[in-house]
N, C-alpha and C positions, 0 to 999 in steps of 0.2 A: 592441715596441709596448707603452705608457705604457697601465697599468689607469684602471678608472675602480671607483668608490668608492659602492654604495648605502648610502644610510641611510631607513630607516625610525620611525620613535616614535609607540611605543605607551601607552595609559593606562595598559593592565595589565602587570606583568611577565609574568601568564601568558598572553595575547598576545602577549608578544614572543618569550619560548620555540616557545608553539605556532606562529606565522611562519617560525621559524627552522627547525621540524623539517617544517616544506615545504618549503621550501628545500634541504632536505638529501635529500628524496624525490623533491625534480623535478630530482638531481644536479647540486649546485649541491655540494662539498665542506664537508664541517665544519671544514677547518682556516681555508679562506677565508671564516667566519663569525662577527662575537662580538655578543654581548647584554651590554648594563651595563643590571642593572634596578635603577631609580631607589628612591624612598619610598613611588612611589601606591602604593596598595591597591590590596588583589590584589580581585576581584569576592565575596569572600566576605569583603570588608569586614577582612580580617587587614594590616598594611605586610607589603611584602613585603622579605629581602630582595636581597642583589647576590647574582647568578647568575651563574652560568655557561656555559658556549657548550649544555648540555644543554634540551631542548625537549621540547615534547608536543605531539600531535594537532592539527590547524586549528582555530579559529576563524574566521565568515565576515563583516566586520564592513566593506565595499569603502570606500576614502579615497584619497586620493593621496597619494604618497609622492615624497619627494626625487630626486634620481641627478644628481651630479656629479664628471665631472674633480677627478685628485686622486691624491696620494700613495699607493700601495697601500699601502705599507706602516702608515698614518693606524692608530691605533683608537680605539675607543671603549668598550671594555672595562675595569670598576674604576678606571671615575673619578664621581667623588662630588660631587665641586664643580661652580662655578661656572664658575671660572676655569680647571679643565680640561677643561670643556663648550666658554668660547670656543678656547681651546689647538686642539679637535681642528675645528670646525667652520672655524679660521681656515684649515686648510688644506684644505678645502673651498670654502670660499664665496671670492672676491675684495673682496666686497661687502658692508661694513660693518653694512650693516641688516639682510642675510640672515645673517650670521653670528650677529648680537644674537638676533635673532628665534629664532631656528633654539637656541641656545642656552638662549634665558628658555625655551621652549615644550620642550624636554627636562627640565629640571628636576624635570618635573612628570611626566614617563613614563622610557619605556624603552625604549632603544636599538638597534636591529638594525643593523648594520653587514656588510657584502659587499665582498670585494675581487676585482671580479672580473676573473675574464685578460682580457677582448675584452666589445666593443662590444655583442653578441646578448646575453651570459650578462648583460649588468650591466644591458638594460631586460627580460630575463626577471627575474630578481630583484626588478625594477620593479618589474613588472608583481602576482609573487605577494605583492610584500610590499604592493599594495593592494591585492590581494583579501582577504588574510586579514587586515586587520585595520586598520593605520598608519593614522593622522589625519592630517586634512588641515590641514597646518599655517598657511598661510597665512590659512586660515577660525580656523585658533586662534588664531593671534596678536592676531590684529582686536578676538576678544573679551575676551583679556585686559585691551586696552588702557582699556577701562572695569569693569575689575575689582579689586577691593583685591589686592598683593598675596600677601597672608595670605588669602584667599579662594578662590584660586586651585586647589591642594593637593585644598580639601576640595569645591569644582565639580566634580569631575574624578567625584569618589567618588559623589554626591549623587544621583546619576540612579534616577528609582521606574518598575519595568520594568509596561504596563500591560500585562496579563494579558487576549484576549479566547474565549471559545470559540465554534467555529466546527461547525455542525450540517453532517454530511454524509449524502447520505437515497440509497440503492441499492435493487438488489432484490436475490432469490437464489426459485429456484422448490425448491419443499416437493410434495412431497407430499399430495396430500386429498382422496382413497378416487382407488376404482376397480370396477373390473367383474372379476370370474371365472368364465370359463365350462368347468362341467367335464359335461363329455359320462360316461353309464352303463347300461350295458345290461338294461334291467327284462323281465320278464314278465307277464303278465296271461293269462288264459284267456277265449275266445270260443270262439263254437257255433253253430251254423247248421242248421237244421230243413231235412233231405230227403225225398222221397217215393220209395222202390227196389219196384221190381215184382219176386216172386219166382215162379216157374211151379214147379208139382207136378205129377206127372204120378196120375194118376186110373182105376182101372183098373173094371172092375165087368165081371162076368159074370150073360147073361140066359139062361133057361134058352128054346128051343125048339121048336119040330120041324116042319120044312119038308124037304122034297129037294130034295137036293145041286144047286147047279148047275155049270154049267160053271168061274167064277170062283172058284165056293166046289173045287171039284176042282182050281186051278191051284196053291192054296193046300196043299193035302193033300201037302204033303211035309215035310221036316224040315230044322229050321232053327234061324236063333236073329233076334232083330229089337229092335233100341233103340228108347227112346224116351226123349231128354235132355230135363233138366229145367236150366232155368235161374234167373238173379235177377240183381238188381241188387247192386253193394254199392260204397259209397262211396269216393272215390279225394281226397286233398288234397294237394295241390301250396301252397309258400307262394313265393311274389315280394317282392323287396322294392322298395319305392317309396317315393319323395321326396316327403315329407307338408306337409314345413316347412323353411325356408329362414334360420337368424340370421348376420342381420349387424352386425358390429362397427366401429366409427367413433372420429370425435374431433372437434368440434367446439369452435371458440377462441372466445374474447370479451374484452374489455377492458373494466372498470372503471376508473372516478378515484379516488381513494383523497387523501384530506390526509394532512399526516401535519406531528402538531402536537406540539412538547415547550418547554422552557427552553432559554437559555445564558445563561450569565453571563460578565456582562463586566467587570474593574476600574475602577471610575471615580474619577479623582481631582483633590479641590477642591482647588481654591488660594484661600485667608485669608489675604486682611493682618493682621496682629498690629500693634496702635498701640503705641503707645512708652509706657513706663510714667512717662514722663516729659514733659511738654509743651515744646521750646525758649524756648517765648515768657513763661511765665508760671512758670518754675524746676517744683520739685519736686509731684508731689503730696500734700497734704497729707489726714490722717483726720477 
């Protein structure tokens, strides 16, 4: 089965290496991947050197890639001039316009080449290159038409990121206080007033002189007779009674609060620079 070659062109060499790493992480063998890092500057502003097939974790700047059926042995690695690029893309494209367009864009970027062994692998490689930063060659070539050749490489690296802060407001639950119930047993003195009754036996002897009656004679014998005294004494009985209930509950309320803060946004202003020499009147004089 004839293989397919999938290519992706990146503005920065580091992006090409990151994309290659993602290809390998998704099951495409390293031996099937070539990287050619051109003279485009990397994101830090320094010029990148020609790279090998090693790579780093991926970035995410989606743009279309190109996938064409070609000679599986074609490679873009280690080719540094436009003639070699033209020869390489000649193996991919039969149309001269497509070949020249890709060769022109590739001069200012870095190329990742995947030698796919099947149509499914080629499709997967194209989607991954697209996902992890390959540029839209048609769009870039169209922009190059209205741009001087010496300005094209500079234009790639002249982007200014515009940074803007965003405020995200959330909420969390905090403790704001509460109630602790503590129970303890205390004693206090109490008193009650009672009226108590007591009995006392009183014995009185009175001297008399009268004849004894039958009743007197009935008692005229030996024996004992007791007279018992009684008295009331206090009795204490305690009974526990519920005199109060303490109920504890929660009441929920809501309130509206407006959060005010500031966020920063970077603003880029574009000012036109007037030419020092007027092409109509000649050099300016002092």
